[in-house]
C-alpha positions in Angstrom: -63.5 119.2 91.6 -63.8 118.0 88.0 -61.9 120.2 85.3 -64.1 122.0 83.1 -63.8 120.8 79.4 -61.5 123.0 77.4 -63.1 122.4 74.0 -66.5 122.8 72.2 -68.2 119.6 72.3 -70.8 120.5 69.4 -67.9 121.5 67.3 -66.0 118.0 67.8 -69.2 116.2 67.2 -69.7 118.0 63.8 -66.1 117.4 63.0 -66.5 113.6 63.8 -69.8 113.6 61.9 -68.1 114.9 58.7 -65.2 112.2 59.2 -67.8 109.5 59.3 -69.7 110.8 56.5 -66.6 111.0 54.3 -64.9 107.7 55.5 -67.8 105.4 56.5 -67.8 104.0 60.0 -65.5 101.0 59.6 -62.9 103.0 57.8 -62.8 105.8 60.2 -59.9 105.2 62.7 -59.6 106.8 66.1 -56.4 108.7 64.8 -58.8 110.1 61.9 -61.3 111.2 64.7 -58.3 112.8 66.6 -57.1 114.6 63.6 -60.5 116.0 62.7 -61.7 117.2 65.9 -58.2 118.3 67.3 -58.6 116.0 70.5 -56.4 113.4 71.9 -57.5 109.9 72.3 -58.2 110.2 76.0 -60.4 113.5 75.5 -62.5 111.5 72.8 -62.9 108.7 75.1 -63.6 110.8 78.2 -66.2 112.6 76.4 -67.7 110.0 73.9 -66.9 106.7 75.7 -66.0 104.9 72.4 -65.9 105.2 68.8 -69.4 103.5 68.6 -70.9 106.1 71.0 -69.2 109.2 69.0 -70.9 107.5 65.7 -74.3 107.2 67.2 -74.2 110.7 68.3 -72.9 111.9 65.0 -75.6 110.1 63.0 -78.1 111.4 65.6 -76.8 115.0 64.8 -76.7 114.5 61.1 -80.3 113.3 61.3 -81.8 116.1 63.4 -80.1 118.6 61.2 -80.6 117.1 57.8 -84.4 115.9 58.7 -85.1 119.5 60.3 -84.2 121.1 57.1 -86.4 118.9 54.8 -89.3 119.1 57.2 -89.2 122.8 57.4 -89.5 122.8 53.3 -92.2 120.3 53.3 -94.1 122.2 56.2 -94.0 125.5 54.4 -97.6 125.9 53.6 -97.1 129.3 52.0 -96.5 127.1 48.8 -98.6 124.4 47.2 -97.4 121.1 48.1 -96.0 119.7 44.6 -93.8 123.0 44.8 -92.4 122.1 48.3 -91.5 118.6 47.0 -89.7 120.4 44.1 -88.1 122.8 46.6 -86.8 119.9 48.5 -85.3 118.2 45.3 -83.7 121.5 44.6 -81.9 121.6 48.1 -80.8 117.8 47.6 -79.3 118.9 44.4 -77.6 122.0 45.4 -76.1 120.0 48.4 -74.9 117.0 46.2 -73.3 119.5 43.7 -71.8 121.9 46.0 -68.8 120.2 47.4 -67.4 117.6 45.2 -64.0 116.1 45.7 -62.8 114.8 42.5 -66.1 115.0 40.7 -68.0 113.0 43.3 -70.1 114.0 46.2 -70.2 112.6 50.1 -73.8 111.6 49.4 -75.9 111.5 52.4 -74.7 110.1 55.9 -78.1 108.2 56.5 -78.1 106.5 53.0 -74.1 105.8 53.3 -74.9 104.1 56.8 -78.0 102.3 55.6 -75.8 100.6 53.0 -72.8 100.0 55.4 -74.4 99.0 58.9 -78.2 98.7 58.7 -78.2 95.0 57.6 -75.9 93.9 60.5 -76.3 96.5 63.5 -79.7 96.7 65.0 -79.3 99.8 67.0 -78.2 101.9 63.9 -81.1 100.1 62.0 -83.6 101.4 64.6 -82.2 104.9 64.4 -82.5 104.9 60.8 -85.9 103.4 60.6 -87.2 106.1 63.0 -85.8 108.7 60.9 -87.3 107.3 57.8 -91.0 106.9 59.4 -90.6 110.5 60.2 -89.9 111.6 56.9 -92.3 109.3 55.1 -95.1 110.5 57.3 -94.3 114.2 56.4 -93.8 113.3 52.7 -97.4 111.3 52.8 -99.0 114.2 54.4 -97.7 116.7 52.0 -98.7 114.4 49.2 -102.2 114.3 50.7 -102.2 118.0 51.0 -101.5 118.2 47.3 -104.4 116.3 46.5 -106.6 118.8 48.1 -104.9 121.7 46.6 -104.9 120.2 43.2 -101.1 120.1 42.7 -100.7 116.3 43.0 -103.2 114.6 40.8 -101.8 111.1 40.7 -104.2 108.3 41.8 -101.5 106.1 43.3 -101.5 105.5 47.0 -100.0 108.4 49.0 -97.7 106.0 51.0 -96.5 104.5 47.7 -95.8 107.8 46.1 -93.9 109.0 49.4 -91.8 106.0 49.4 -91.1 106.6 45.7 -89.9 110.2 46.4 -87.7 109.1 49.3 -86.1 106.4 47.0 -85.5 108.8 44.2 -83.7 111.3 46.4 -81.6 108.3 48.0 -80.9 107.2 44.5 -79.8 110.7 43.5 -77.5 111.0 46.5 -75.8 107.6 45.5 -75.6 108.7 41.6 -74.0 111.8 42.7 -71.3 109.8 44.8 -70.8 108.0 41.3 -70.1 111.2 39.6 -73.6 112.0 38.3 -73.6 115.8 37.5 -76.1 118.4 38.2 -78.1 117.9 34.7 -78.3 114.0 35.6 -79.8 114.8 39.0 -82.0 117.4 37.8 -83.5 114.8 35.2 -84.1 112.2 38.0 -85.8 114.8 40.1 -88.2 115.9 37.1 -89.1 112.0 36.4 -90.1 111.8 40.2 -91.9 114.9 40.3 -93.8 113.7 37.0 -95.1 110.8 39.2 -97.2 113.2 41.4 -99.5 114.0 38.3 -99.5 111.0 36.2 
């Protein structure tokens, strides 16, 4: 009879996710993962098969958690569309300015992974593309809703606006990693929001 696992797999996955988020895939060693999760090498490899498998599961966990939070904001029909996008920017800014080691944030695991791996890892690129498509579809739908409720008056194509807002968010996350403070991030958000009405 197989012995039951004596650890919380979700907690270990979350700890591994945070380690990859902080260090990146390549710079994270098995020893880093052991230290973060509190597991020995054999437990990590028995549960997650490989560093690669653990990374893919950690990235999927991050995507599910982060995208679910963003979609919940964008789907909240109690508020006008442009206000939902403003709230999304506020959540991004709060997240980027909450935990800053040495004045810099960790940014976003999906943005970091896009920069580090997407150009040379087709499996990771496919995960990131699926997530991007899902977020862009929701942003486009909210922008179209904003046209109906009068809060989005720009005549620009909804797809182009959705991609611009998404790019602004990615840029804010990278800027925060570079040390941009709350005021700088808020100014980027304001310019992006102006695109919805100009």
